[in-house]
All heavy atoms as a GROMACS GRO file, in nm:
protein
  630
    1MET      N    1  10.220   9.317  11.307
    1MET     CA    2  10.224   9.304  11.164
    1MET      C    3  10.298   9.177  11.120
    1MET      O    4  10.256   9.113  11.024
    1MET     CB    5  10.284   9.426  11.096
    1MET     CG    6  10.207   9.554  11.113
    1MET     SD    7  10.082   9.582  10.995
    1MET     CE    8  10.158   9.650  10.855
    2TYR      N    9  10.410   9.148  11.192
    2TYR     CA   10  10.486   9.028  11.156
    2TYR      C   11  10.402   8.902  11.178
    2TYR      O   12  10.406   8.814  11.097
    2TYR     CB   13  10.615   9.019  11.236
    2TYR     CG   14  10.710   9.138  11.213
    2TYR    CD1   15  10.737   9.226  11.318
    2TYR    CD2   16  10.771   9.155  11.094
    2TYR    CE1   17  10.822   9.332  11.294
    2TYR    CE2   18  10.854   9.258  11.071
    2TYR     CZ   19  10.881   9.346  11.171
    2TYR     OH   20  10.967   9.454  11.150
    3ALA      N   21  10.332   8.901  11.292
    3ALA     CA   22  10.249   8.786  11.323
    3ALA      C   23  10.139   8.767  11.219
    3ALA      O   24  10.107   8.656  11.180
    3ALA     CB   25  10.189   8.801  11.464
    4LEU      N   26  10.081   8.877  11.174
    4LEU     CA   27   9.974   8.869  11.071
    4LEU      C   28  10.028   8.811  10.944
    4LEU      O   29   9.968   8.729  10.879
    4LEU     CB   30   9.915   9.008  11.048
    4LEU     CG   31   9.806   9.013  10.936
    4LEU    CD1   32   9.686   8.928  10.973
    4LEU    CD2   33   9.767   9.157  10.915
    5SER      N   34  10.148   8.858  10.904
    5SER     CA   35  10.210   8.803  10.784
    5SER      C   36  10.238   8.656  10.793
    5SER      O   37  10.206   8.578  10.699
    5SER     CB   38  10.341   8.880  10.755
    5SER     OG   39  10.402   8.828  10.642
    6LEU      N   40  10.291   8.614  10.905
    6LEU     CA   41  10.316   8.468  10.925
    6LEU      C   42  10.184   8.388  10.929
    6LEU      O   43  10.178   8.275  10.880
    6LEU     CB   44  10.399   8.445  11.052
    6LEU     CG   45  10.542   8.494  11.038
    6LEU    CD1   46  10.614   8.484  11.174
    6LEU    CD2   47  10.619   8.420  10.935
    7LEU      N   48  10.083   8.446  10.994
    7LEU     CA   49   9.951   8.374  11.001
    7LEU      C   50   9.894   8.358  10.863
    7LEU      O   51   9.841   8.251  10.833
    7LEU     CB   52   9.854   8.459  11.090
    7LEU     CG   53   9.713   8.403  11.095
    7LEU    CD1   54   9.717   8.273  11.178
    7LEU    CD2   55   9.624   8.504  11.160
    8LEU      N   56   9.902   8.458  10.776
    8LEU     CA   57   9.854   8.444  10.639
    8LEU      C   58   9.929   8.338  10.562
    8LEU      O   59   9.869   8.260  10.484
    8LEU     CB   60   9.862   8.578  10.564
    8LEU     CG   61   9.760   8.681  10.609
    8LEU    CD1   62   9.796   8.816  10.546
    8LEU    CD2   63   9.622   8.640  10.572
    9SER      N   64  10.060   8.324  10.583
    9SER     CA   65  10.141   8.223  10.522
    9SER      C   66  10.099   8.086  10.567
    9SER      O   67  10.083   7.991  10.490
    9SER     CB   68  10.287   8.246  10.545
    9SER     OG   69  10.327   8.366  10.483
   10ILE      N   70  10.081   8.071  10.700
   10ILE     CA   71  10.039   7.944  10.755
   10ILE      C   72   9.898   7.902  10.712
   10ILE      O   73   9.867   7.787  10.682
   10ILE     CB   74  10.059   7.943  10.909
   10ILE    CG1   75  10.201   7.950  10.945
   10ILE    CG2   76   9.991   7.823  10.974
   10ILE    CD1   77  10.225   7.978  11.086
   11LEU      N   78   9.812   8.003  10.702
   11LEU     CA   79   9.679   7.980  10.660
   11LEU      C   80   9.672   7.920  10.517
   11LEU      O   81   9.579   7.847  10.479
   11LEU     CB   82   9.597   8.109  10.668
   11LEU     CG   83   9.442   8.100  10.658
   11LEU    CD1   84   9.390   8.014  10.770
   11LEU    CD2   85   9.384   8.239  10.666
   12THR      N   86   9.770   7.955  10.436
   12THR     CA   87   9.778   7.902  10.302
   12THR      C   88   9.790   7.750  10.305
   12THR      O   89   9.732   7.677  10.220
   12THR     CB   90   9.899   7.964  10.225
   12THR    OG1   91   9.887   8.105  10.228
   12THR    CG2   92   9.905   7.915  10.086
   13LEU      N   93   9.867   7.697  10.399
   13LEU     CA   94   9.887   7.551  10.406
   13LEU      C   95   9.755   7.479  10.433
   13LEU      O   96   9.723   7.374  10.379
   13LEU     CB   97   9.986   7.517  10.519
   13LEU     CG   98  10.127   7.505  10.480
   13LEU    CD1   99  10.214   7.473  10.602
   13LEU    CD2  100  10.152   7.407  10.374
   14PHE      N  101   9.677   7.532  10.523
   14PHE     CA  102   9.549   7.469  10.562
   14PHE      C  103   9.437   7.485  10.459
   14PHE      O  104   9.344   7.407  10.462
   14PHE     CB  105   9.504   7.517  10.696
   14PHE     CG  106   9.604   7.486  10.806
   14PHE    CD1  107   9.667   7.585  10.876
   14PHE    CD2  108   9.631   7.356  10.839
   14PHE    CE1  109   9.758   7.554  10.977
   14PHE    CE2  110   9.718   7.318  10.941
   14PHE     CZ  111   9.783   7.422  11.006
   15THR      N  112   9.449   7.583  10.373
   15THR     CA  113   9.347   7.603  10.271
   15THR      C  114   9.400   7.580  10.130
   15THR      O  115   9.342   7.626  10.032
   15THR     CB  116   9.293   7.751  10.280
   15THR    OG1  117   9.400   7.839  10.262
   15THR    CG2  118   9.224   7.772  10.411
   16LEU      N  119   9.510   7.507  10.119
   16LEU     CA  120   9.570   7.479   9.990
   16LEU      C  121   9.480   7.407   9.896
   16LEU      O  122   9.487   7.425   9.772
   16LEU     CB  123   9.701   7.403  10.012
   16LEU     CG  124   9.793   7.381   9.891
   16LEU    CD1  125   9.841   7.513   9.840
   16LEU    CD2  126   9.905   7.294   9.926
   17TRP      N  127   9.395   7.320   9.944
   17TRP     CA  128   9.305   7.238   9.861
   17TRP      C  129   9.207   7.330   9.788
   17TRP      O  130   9.146   7.287   9.692
   17TRP     CB  131   9.232   7.137   9.944
   17TRP     CG  132   9.156   7.193  10.057
   17TRP    CD1  133   9.200   7.228  10.182
   17TRP    CD2  134   9.018   7.229  10.056
   17TRP    NE1  135   9.101   7.277  10.258
   17TRP    CE2  136   8.988   7.280  10.182
   17TRP    CE3  137   8.916   7.216   9.961
   17TRP    CZ2  138   8.858   7.324  10.217
   17TRP    CZ3  139   8.790   7.263   9.993
   17TRP    CH2  140   8.764   7.314  10.122
   18LEU      N  141   9.188   7.452   9.829
   18LEU     CA  142   9.097   7.542   9.759
   18LEU      C  143   9.162   7.608   9.639
   18LEU      O  144   9.095   7.663   9.553
   18LEU     CB  145   9.049   7.653   9.858
   18LEU     CG  146   8.961   7.607   9.969
   18LEU    CD1  147   8.936   7.724  10.064
   18LEU    CD2  148   8.830   7.557   9.917
   19MET      N  149   9.294   7.609   9.626
   19MET     CA  150   9.373   7.666   9.524
   19MET      C  151   9.371   7.819   9.517
   19MET      O  152   9.476   7.880   9.499
   19MET     CB  153   9.340   7.609   9.381
   19MET     CG  154   9.383   7.472   9.366
   19MET     SD  155   9.379   7.401   9.201
   19MET     CE  156   9.274   7.495   9.105
   20ILE      N  157   9.261   7.883   9.533
   20ILE     CA  158   9.255   8.028   9.526
   20ILE      C  159   9.339   8.096   9.636
   20ILE      O  160   9.406   8.194   9.605
   20ILE     CB  161   9.107   8.076   9.531
   20ILE    CG1  162   9.031   8.031   9.409
   20ILE    CG2  163   9.100   8.229   9.546
   20ILE    CD1  164   9.078   8.090   9.280
   21PRO      N  165   9.338   8.046   9.759
   21PRO     CA  166   9.419   8.114   9.864
   21PRO      C  167   9.567   8.119   9.832
   21PRO      O  168   9.640   8.207   9.884
   21PRO     CB  169   9.395   8.031   9.988
   21PRO     CG  170   9.261   7.975   9.966
   21PRO     CD  171   9.254   7.946   9.822
   22VAL      N  172   9.614   8.028   9.747
   22VAL     CA  173   9.759   8.033   9.708
   22VAL      C  174   9.791   8.163   9.634
   22VAL      O  175   9.900   8.215   9.648
   22VAL     CB  176   9.794   7.907   9.623
   22VAL    CG1  177   9.937   7.919   9.570
   22VAL    CG2  178   9.780   7.786   9.705
   23PHE      N  179   9.695   8.214   9.566
   23PHE     CA  180   9.714   8.338   9.486
   23PHE      C  181   9.675   8.462   9.563
   23PHE      O  182   9.698   8.574   9.516
   23PHE     CB  183   9.641   8.330   9.355
   23PHE     CG  184   9.683   8.219   9.271
   23PHE    CD1  185   9.605   8.107   9.251
   23PHE    CD2  186   9.806   8.220   9.211
   23PHE    CE1  187   9.644   7.999   9.176
   23PHE    CE2  188   9.850   8.112   9.128
   23PHE     CZ  189   9.770   8.004   9.112
   24ILE      N  190   9.616   8.446   9.682
   24ILE     CA  191   9.571   8.560   9.762
   24ILE      C  192   9.655   8.576   9.887
   24ILE      O  193   9.708   8.687   9.910
   24ILE     CB  194   9.422   8.546   9.795
   24ILE    CG1  195   9.339   8.551   9.670
   24ILE    CG2  196   9.379   8.655   9.892
   24ILE    CD1  197   9.192   8.518   9.694
   25PHE      N  198   9.667   8.472   9.971
   25PHE     CA  199   9.729   8.485  10.100
   25PHE      C  200   9.880   8.513  10.094
   25PHE      O  201   9.927   8.600  10.162
   25PHE     CB  202   9.703   8.360  10.187
   25PHE     CG  203   9.562   8.349  10.234
   25PHE    CD1  204   9.503   8.225  10.253
   25PHE    CD2  205   9.483   8.462  10.261
   25PHE    CE1  206   9.372   8.214  10.296
   25PHE    CE2  207   9.357   8.451  10.302
   25PHE     CZ  208   9.301   8.329  10.320
   26PRO      N  209   9.961   8.439  10.012
   26PRO     CA  210  10.104   8.469  10.012
   26PRO      C  211  10.137   8.610   9.961
   26PRO      O  212  10.219   8.681  10.025
   26PRO     CB  213  10.164   8.364   9.920
   26PRO     CG  214  10.072   8.247   9.939
   26PRO     CD  215   9.936   8.310   9.949
   27PRO      N  216  10.078   8.663   9.855
   27PRO     CA  217  10.105   8.802   9.816
   27PRO      C  218  10.061   8.901   9.927
   27PRO      O  219  10.129   9.000   9.950
   27PRO     CB  220  10.025   8.822   9.686
   27PRO     CG  221  10.012   8.688   9.631
   27PRO     CD  222   9.996   8.597   9.749
   28LEU      N  223   9.945   8.875   9.992
   28LEU     CA  224   9.901   8.961  10.096
   28LEU      C  225   9.996   8.950  10.216
   28LEU      O  226  10.027   9.053  10.276
   28LEU     CB  227   9.757   8.923  10.138
   28LEU     CG  228   9.691   9.010  10.241
   28LEU    CD1  229   9.676   9.154  10.184
   28LEU    CD2  230   9.556   8.957  10.273
   29ALA      N  231  10.044   8.835  10.247
   29ALA     CA  232  10.139   8.812  10.357
   29ALA      C  233  10.270   8.888  10.325
   29ALA      O  234  10.332   8.950  10.414
   29ALA     CB  235  10.168   8.665  10.381
   30PHE      N  236  10.312   8.882  10.197
   30PHE     CA  237  10.436   8.953  10.159
   30PHE      C  238  10.415   9.103  10.174
   30PHE      O  239  10.504   9.177  10.224
   30PHE     CB  240  10.471   8.918  10.016
   30PHE     CG  241  10.607   8.982   9.974
   30PHE    CD1  242  10.723   8.912   9.999
   30PHE    CD2  243  10.612   9.104   9.913
   30PHE    CE1  244  10.843   8.969   9.966
   30PHE    CE2  245  10.730   9.159   9.876
   30PHE     CZ  246  10.849   9.091   9.901
   31TYR      N  247  10.300   9.155  10.136
   31TYR     CA  248  10.270   9.297  10.145
   31TYR      C  249  10.275   9.342  10.292
   31TYR      O  250  10.330   9.442  10.327
   31TYR     CB  251  10.138   9.329  10.080
   31TYR     CG  252  10.099   9.470  10.094
   31TYR    CD1  253  10.158   9.572  10.021
   31TYR    CD2  254   9.994   9.510  10.182
   31TYR    CE1  255  10.120   9.705  10.037
   31TYR    CE2  256   9.960   9.639  10.202
   31TYR     CZ  257  10.022   9.739  10.123
   31TYR     OH  258   9.984   9.871  10.143
   32VAL      N  259  10.206   9.266  10.375
   32VAL     CA  260  10.202   9.303  10.518
   32VAL      C  261  10.339   9.290  10.580
   32VAL      O  262  10.379   9.378  10.658
   32VAL     CB  263  10.104   9.209  10.593
   32VAL    CG1  264  10.110   9.228  10.742
   32VAL    CG2  265   9.954   9.238  10.547
   33GLY      N  266  10.417   9.189  10.544
   33GLY     CA  267  10.553   9.180  10.594
   33GLY      C  268  10.636   9.292  10.546
   33GLY      O  269  10.723   9.344  10.623
   34TYR      N  270  10.619   9.339  10.423
   34TYR     CA  271  10.699   9.449  10.371
   34TYR      C  272  10.661   9.579  10.448
   34TYR      O  273  10.751   9.657  10.480
   34TYR     CB  274  10.672   9.467  10.222
   34TYR     CG  275  10.748   9.578  10.161
   34TYR    CD1  276  10.890   9.570  10.149
   34TYR    CD2  277  10.691   9.694  10.120
   34TYR    CE1  278  10.963   9.673  10.095
   34TYR    CE2  279  10.760   9.796  10.064
   34TYR     CZ  280  10.898   9.788  10.052
   34TYR     OH  281  10.970   9.896   9.998
   35LYS      N  282  10.533   9.598  10.473
   35LYS     CA  283  10.493   9.717  10.549
   35LYS      C  284  10.550   9.716  10.689
   35LYS      O  285  10.592   9.816  10.740
   35LYS     CB  286  10.342   9.728  10.555
   35LYS     CG  287  10.280   9.773  10.426
   35LYS     CD  288  10.328   9.912  10.393
   35LYS     CE  289  10.260   9.967  10.272
   35LYS     NZ  290  10.305  10.099  10.236
   36ALA      N  291  10.556   9.597  10.750
   36ALA     CA  292  10.616   9.584  10.887
   36ALA      C  293  10.764   9.615  10.876
   36ALA      O  294  10.821   9.680  10.966
   36ALA     CB  295  10.588   9.450  10.943
   37TYR      N  296  10.829   9.568  10.774
   37TYR     CA  297  10.972   9.593  10.760
   37TYR      C  298  10.997   9.740  10.738
   37TYR      O  299  11.095   9.795  10.798
   37TYR     CB  300  11.022   9.513  10.636
   37TYR     CG  301  11.166   9.543  10.596
   37TYR    CD1  302  11.270   9.496  10.669
   37TYR    CD2  303  11.194   9.624  10.486
   37TYR    CE1  304  11.403   9.524  10.638
   37TYR    CE2  305  11.323   9.654  10.451
   37TYR     CZ  306  11.427   9.604  10.524
   37TYR     OH  307  11.555   9.633  10.491
   38GLN      N  308  10.915   9.808  10.659
   38GLN     CA  309  10.934   9.950  10.639
   38GLN      C  310  10.908  10.030  10.771
   38GLN      O  311  10.984  10.122  10.801
   38GLN     CB  312  10.830  10.003  10.541
   38GLN     CG  313  10.879   9.980  10.396
   38GLN     CD  314  10.778  10.050  10.300
   38GLN    OE1  315  10.660  10.067  10.332
   38GLN    NE2  316  10.826  10.079  10.183
   39ALA      N  317  10.812   9.984  10.847
   39ALA     CA  318  10.788  10.052  10.976
   39ALA      C  319  10.906  10.037  11.070
   39ALA      O  320  10.943  10.130  11.142
   39ALA     CB  321  10.660   9.995  11.042
   40ARG      N  322  10.968   9.922  11.070
   40ARG     CA  323  11.083   9.897  11.154
   40ARG      C  324  11.202   9.984  11.108
   40ARG      O  325  11.280  10.035  11.186
   40ARG     CB  326  11.120   9.750  11.158
   40ARG     CG  327  11.239   9.723  11.244
   40ARG     CD  328  11.270   9.576  11.248
   40ARG     NE  329  11.390   9.552  11.328
   40ARG     CZ  330  11.392   9.505  11.446
   40ARG    NH1  331  11.278   9.472  11.508
   40ARG    NH2  332  11.504   9.489  11.513
   41ARG      N  333  11.211   9.996  10.980
   41ARG     CA  334  11.327  10.068  10.924
   41ARG      C  335  11.312  10.220  10.950
   41ARG      O  336  11.413  10.292  10.963
   41ARG     CB  337  11.337  10.038  10.776
   41ARG     CG  338  11.468  10.070  10.723
   41ARG     CD  339  11.489  10.019  10.590
   41ARG     NE  340  11.611  10.084  10.544
   41ARG     CZ  341  11.689  10.042  10.453
   41ARG    NH1  342  11.655   9.933  10.391
   41ARG    NH2  343  11.796  10.100  10.425
   42ARG      N  344  11.187  10.267  10.948
   42ARG     CA  345  11.173  10.412  10.969
   42ARG      C  346  11.172  10.449  11.115
   42ARG      O  347  11.175  10.571  11.151
   42ARG     CB  348  11.035  10.453  10.912
   42ARG     CG  349  11.036  10.449  10.762
   42ARG     CD  350  10.903  10.497  10.709
   42ARG     NE  351  10.904  10.480  10.565
   42ARG     CZ  352  10.795  10.477  10.492
   42ARG    NH1  353  10.678  10.483  10.546
   42ARG    NH2  354  10.807  10.463  10.364
   43ARG      N  355  11.174  10.354  11.203
   43ARG     CA  356  11.180  10.382  11.344
   43ARG      C  357  11.314  10.450  11.385
   43ARG      O  358  11.417  10.406  11.338
   43ARG     CB  359  11.167  10.248  11.424
   43ARG     CG  360  11.135  10.264  11.570
   43ARG     CD  361  11.103  10.132  11.630
   43ARG     NE  362  11.213  10.039  11.606
   43ARG     CZ  363  11.210   9.912  11.646
   43ARG    NH1  364  11.102   9.864  11.704
   43ARG    NH2  365  11.312   9.835  11.622
   44PRO      N  366  11.306  10.556  11.465
   44PRO     CA  367  11.429  10.623  11.496
   44PRO      C  368  11.518  10.544  11.589
   44PRO      O  369  11.471  10.456  11.659
   44PRO     CB  370  11.384  10.750  11.566
   44PRO     CG  371  11.245  10.720  11.614
   44PRO     CD  372  11.191  10.617  11.522
   45GLY      N  373  11.644  10.573  11.582
   45GLY     CA  374  11.740  10.502  11.668
   45GLY      C  375  11.824  10.403  11.589
   45GLY      O  376  11.802  10.378  11.476
   46PRO      N  377  11.920  10.348  11.656
   46PRO     CA  378  12.010  10.254  11.590
   46PRO      C  379  11.939  10.121  11.562
   46PRO      O  380  11.849  10.078  11.641
   46PRO     CB  381  12.125  10.238  11.685
   46PRO     CG  382  12.063  10.264  11.820
   46PRO     CD  383  11.960  10.367  11.796
   47TYR      N  384  11.978  10.055  11.461
   47TYR     CA  385  11.926   9.923  11.430
   47TYR      C  386  12.043   9.838  11.382
   47TYR      O  387  12.137   9.888  11.321
   47TYR     CB  388  11.813   9.924  11.327
   47TYR     CG  389  11.850   9.985  11.194
   47TYR    CD1  390  11.899   9.901  11.093
   47TYR    CD2  391  11.838  10.118  11.164
   47TYR    CE1  392  11.935   9.954  10.968
   47TYR    CE2  393  11.871  10.170  11.042
   47TYR     CZ  394  11.920  10.086  10.942
   47TYR     OH  395  11.957  10.135  10.827
   48SER      N  396  12.032   9.708  11.402
   48SER     CA  397  12.139   9.620  11.363
   48SER      C  398  12.103   9.553  11.232
   48SER      O  399  11.984   9.539  11.197
   48SER     CB  400  12.167   9.514  11.470
   48SER     OG  401  12.052   9.430  11.482
   49ARG      N  402  12.202   9.504  11.167
   49ARG     CA  403  12.177   9.429  11.041
   49ARG      C  404  12.106   9.301  11.070
   49ARG      O  405  12.020   9.258  10.995
   49ARG     CB  406  12.308   9.399  10.971
   49ARG     CG  407  12.378   9.520  10.922
   49ARG     CD  408  12.324   9.564  10.793
   49ARG     NE  409  12.392   9.683  10.747
   49ARG     CZ  410  12.341   9.767  10.665
   49ARG    NH1  411  12.224   9.746  10.613
   49ARG    NH2  412  12.413   9.873  10.629
   50LEU      N  413  12.140   9.235  11.183
   50LEU     CA  414  12.076   9.109  11.220
   50LEU      C  415  11.928   9.135  11.246
   50LEU      O  416  11.842   9.052  11.204
   50LEU     CB  417  12.142   9.049  11.340
   50LEU     CG  418  12.083   8.918  11.389
   50LEU    CD1  419  12.096   8.811  11.285
   50LEU    CD2  420  12.149   8.874  11.517
   51GLY      N  421  11.894   9.240  11.310
   51GLY     CA  422  11.757   9.276  11.338
   51GLY      C  423  11.680   9.298  11.209
   51GLY      O  424  11.561   9.265  11.194
   52MET      N  425  11.742   9.364  11.113
   52MET     CA  426  11.675   9.387  10.983
   52MET      C  427  11.657   9.256  10.908
   52MET      O  428  11.558   9.233  10.844
   52MET     CB  429  11.757   9.483  10.899
   52MET     CG  430  11.769   9.623  10.961
   52MET     SD  431  11.611   9.695  11.006
   52MET     CE  432  11.545   9.737  10.851
   53LEU      N  433  11.755   9.164  10.917
   53LEU     CA  434  11.736   9.030  10.850
   53LEU      C  435  11.625   8.953  10.915
   53LEU      O  436  11.550   8.884  10.844
   53LEU     CB  437  11.868   8.954  10.857
   53LEU     CG  438  11.981   9.007  10.762
   53LEU    CD1  439  12.107   8.933  10.785
   53LEU    CD2  440  11.935   8.991  10.621
   54VAL      N  441  11.617   8.960  11.047
   54VAL     CA  442  11.511   8.887  11.116
   54VAL      C  443  11.375   8.944  11.077
   54VAL      O  444  11.278   8.872  11.062
   54VAL     CB  445  11.533   8.893  11.268
   54VAL    CG1  446  11.410   8.846  11.346
   54VAL    CG2  447  11.652   8.811  11.308
   55SER      N  448  11.366   9.074  11.058
   55SER     CA  449  11.239   9.135  11.019
   55SER      C  450  11.200   9.101  10.875
   55SER      O  451  11.085   9.126  10.835
   55SER     CB  452  11.239   9.284  11.042
   55SER     OG  453  11.333   9.347  10.958
   56MET      N  454  11.293   9.046  10.799
   56MET     CA  455  11.258   9.003  10.661
   56MET      C  456  11.207   8.861  10.655
   56MET      O  457  11.160   8.818  10.549
   56MET     CB  458  11.383   9.012  10.572
   56MET     CG  459  11.426   9.148  10.539
   56MET     SD  460  11.570   9.143  10.430
   56MET     CE  461  11.618   9.309  10.424
   57ILE      N  462  11.210   8.790  10.764
   57ILE     CA  463  11.167   8.649  10.768
   57ILE      C  464  11.022   8.629  10.718
   57ILE      O  465  10.994   8.542  10.635
   57ILE     CB  466  11.193   8.585  10.903
   57ILE    CG1  467  11.342   8.564  10.926
   57ILE    CG2  468  11.116   8.451  10.924
   57ILE    CD1  469  11.377   8.518  11.062
   58PRO      N  470  10.925   8.715  10.764
   58PRO     CA  471  10.790   8.694  10.715
   58PRO      C  472  10.777   8.706  10.560
   58PRO      O  473  10.698   8.634  10.499
   58PRO     CB  474  10.708   8.809  10.784
   58PRO     CG  475  10.783   8.833  10.909
   58PRO     CD  476  10.928   8.817  10.868
   59MET      N  477  10.857   8.791  10.500
   59MET     CA  478  10.849   8.803  10.354
   59MET      C  479  10.910   8.679  10.290
   59MET      O  480  10.856   8.628  10.187
   59MET     CB  481  10.925   8.928  10.307
   59MET     CG  482  10.861   9.059  10.349
   59MET     SD  483  10.938   9.202  10.284
   59MET     CE  484  11.090   9.209  10.376
   60ALA      N  485  11.014   8.624  10.347
   60ALA     CA  486  11.076   8.501  10.286
   60ALA      C  487  10.977   8.381  10.306
   60ALA      O  488  10.968   8.301  10.214
   60ALA     CB  489  11.209   8.472  10.358
   61VAL      N  490  10.909   8.380  10.417
   61VAL     CA  491  10.811   8.269  10.437
   61VAL      C  492  10.698   8.283  10.342
   61VAL      O  493  10.647   8.182  10.284
   61VAL     CB  494  10.760   8.271  10.584
   61VAL    CG1  495  10.645   8.177  10.603
   61VAL    CG2  496  10.873   8.234  10.680
   62ALA      N  497  10.652   8.405  10.314
   62ALA     CA  498  10.542   8.425  10.214
   62ALA      C  499  10.585   8.380  10.075
   62ALA      O  500  10.508   8.315  10.006
   62ALA     CB  501  10.503   8.570  10.214
   63VAL      N  502  10.706   8.411  10.033
   63VAL     CA  503  10.757   8.368   9.904
   63VAL      C  504  10.768   8.216   9.898
   63VAL      O  505  10.726   8.152   9.802
   63VAL     CB  506  10.890   8.440   9.872
   63VAL    CG1  507  10.949   8.374   9.751
   63VAL    CG2  508  10.870   8.584   9.852
   64ALA      N  509  10.817   8.156  10.005
   64ALA     CA  510  10.832   8.014  10.008
   64ALA      C  511  10.695   7.946  10.004
   64ALA      O  512  10.679   7.843   9.938
   64ALA     CB  513  10.905   7.970  10.136
   65MET      N  514  10.595   7.997  10.072
   65MET     CA  515  10.460   7.942  10.069
   65MET      C  516  10.401   7.949   9.930
   65MET      O  517  10.331   7.860   9.885
   65MET     CB  518  10.370   8.006  10.173
   65MET     CG  519  10.408   7.976  10.315
   65MET     SD  520  10.414   7.798  10.350
   65MET     CE  521  10.253   7.746  10.310
   66PHE      N  522  10.423   8.063   9.863
   66PHE     CA  523  10.369   8.075   9.728
   66PHE      C  524  10.431   7.976   9.634
   66PHE      O  525  10.359   7.904   9.556
   66PHE     CB  526  10.397   8.217   9.672
   66PHE     CG  527  10.342   8.235   9.537
   66PHE    CD1  528  10.208   8.251   9.516
   66PHE    CD2  529  10.427   8.238   9.426
   66PHE    CE1  530  10.156   8.268   9.385
   66PHE    CE2  531  10.378   8.256   9.301
   66PHE     CZ  532  10.242   8.270   9.278
   67VAL      N  533  10.564   7.961   9.643
   67VAL     CA  534  10.634   7.865   9.556
   67VAL      C  535  10.589   7.721   9.587
   67VAL      O  536  10.565   7.641   9.496
   67VAL     CB  537  10.787   7.877   9.567
   67VAL    CG1  538  10.864   7.770   9.501
   67VAL    CG2  539  10.832   8.014   9.514
   68LEU      N  540  10.580   7.689   9.716
   68LEU     CA  541  10.539   7.555   9.754
   68LEU      C  542  10.393   7.528   9.708
   68LEU      O  543  10.362   7.421   9.649
   68LEU     CB  544  10.546   7.541   9.907
   68LEU     CG  545  10.489   7.409   9.965
   68LEU    CD1  546  10.580   7.294   9.928
   68LEU    CD2  547  10.474   7.417  10.112
   69GLY      N  548  10.304   7.624   9.732
   69GLY     CA  549  10.163   7.605   9.692
   69GLY      C  550  10.151   7.593   9.543
   69GLY      O  551  10.074   7.511   9.490
   70PHE      N  552  10.220   7.677   9.473
   70PHE     CA  553  10.215   7.676   9.324
   70PHE      C  554  10.268   7.548   9.266
   70PHE      O  555  10.214   7.488   9.170
   70PHE     CB  556  10.285   7.794   9.264
   70PHE     CG  557  10.252   7.824   9.126
   70PHE    CD1  558  10.127   7.870   9.091
   70PHE    CD2  559  10.344   7.805   9.024
   70PHE    CE1  560  10.091   7.896   8.963
   70PHE    CE2  561  10.310   7.826   8.894
   70PHE     CZ  562  10.183   7.874   8.858
   71SER      N  563  10.373   7.493   9.328
   71SER     CA  564  10.429   7.368   9.280
   71SER      C  565  10.337   7.252   9.313
   71SER      O  566  10.325   7.156   9.232
   71SER     CB  567  10.568   7.341   9.342
   71SER     OG  568  10.557   7.321   9.478
   72ILE      N  569  10.268   7.253   9.426
   72ILE     CA  570  10.171   7.150   9.456
   72ILE      C  571  10.054   7.155   9.359
   72ILE      O  572  10.006   7.050   9.311
   72ILE     CB  573  10.123   7.159   9.604
   72ILE    CG1  574  10.234   7.122   9.694
   72ILE    CG2  575  10.000   7.072   9.625
   72ILE    CD1  576  10.204   7.147   9.843
   73ILE      N  577  10.009   7.270   9.325
   73ILE     CA  578   9.897   7.285   9.228
   73ILE      C  579   9.944   7.232   9.090
   73ILE      O  580   9.869   7.162   9.022
   73ILE     CB  581   9.857   7.436   9.219
   73ILE    CG1  582   9.778   7.472   9.346
   73ILE    CG2  583   9.769   7.453   9.094
   73ILE    CD1  584   9.750   7.616   9.357
   74ASN      N  585  10.066   7.266   9.051
   74ASN     CA  586  10.117   7.222   8.917
   74ASN      C  587  10.137   7.070   8.909
   74ASN      O  588  10.123   7.016   8.798
   74ASN     CB  589  10.243   7.291   8.882
   74ASN     CG  590  10.216   7.432   8.832
   74ASN    OD1  591  10.112   7.463   8.782
   74ASN    ND2  592  10.318   7.518   8.843
   75THR      N  593  10.164   7.006   9.017
   75THR     CA  594  10.183   6.865   9.013
   75THR      C  595  10.053   6.787   9.026
   75THR      O  596  10.050   6.663   9.021
   75THR     CB  597  10.280   6.814   9.125
   75THR    OG1  598  10.227   6.853   9.251
   75THR    CG2  599  10.420   6.869   9.108
   76GLY      N  600   9.946   6.857   9.049
   76GLY     CA  601   9.813   6.797   9.052
   76GLY      C  602   9.782   6.728   9.185
   76GLY      O  603   9.712   6.629   9.190
   77TYR      N  604   9.844   6.778   9.295
   77TYR     CA  605   9.819   6.725   9.430
   77TYR      C  606   9.864   6.580   9.444
   77TYR      O  607   9.813   6.506   9.526
   77TYR     CB  608   9.672   6.735   9.468
   77TYR     CG  609   9.625   6.874   9.482
   77TYR    CD1  610   9.554   6.942   9.381
   77TYR    CD2  611   9.652   6.946   9.600
   77TYR    CE1  612   9.515   7.067   9.397
   77TYR    CE2  613   9.608   7.076   9.614
   77TYR     CZ  614   9.535   7.135   9.512
   77TYR     OH  615   9.494   7.264   9.527
   78ASN      N  616   9.952   6.532   9.360
   78ASN     CA  617  10.003   6.396   9.374
   78ASN      C  618  10.106   6.392   9.483
   78ASN      O  619  10.203   6.468   9.480
   78ASN     CB  620  10.066   6.347   9.244
   78ASN     CG  621   9.962   6.328   9.134
   78ASN    OD1  622   9.845   6.298   9.163
   78ASN    ND2  623  10.005   6.345   9.010
   79PRO      N  624  10.089   6.302   9.581
   79PRO     CA  625  10.195   6.298   9.690
   79PRO      C  626  10.324   6.240   9.650
   79PRO      O  627  10.344   6.180   9.553
   79PRO     CB  628  10.125   6.205   9.796
   79PRO     CG  629  10.008   6.143   9.730
   79PRO     CD  630   9.983   6.212   9.601
   0.00000   0.00000   0.00000
């Protein structure tokens, strides 16, 4: 699930010129990352805080991709 979330975030970069994936892939990546985080949290046994922070990385990447894509769209693709 973590890999799928990161793949959706990376896919946003390559399809950014279409504009629509910016509004579809990052929210979907965040949702998948959140579901993976919940699954890890519900797993029995001890867990570390560092492990939980690492499992939040896909969600942070999804938010960063949305902000980056949205800012590129707002600036009109000017380099």
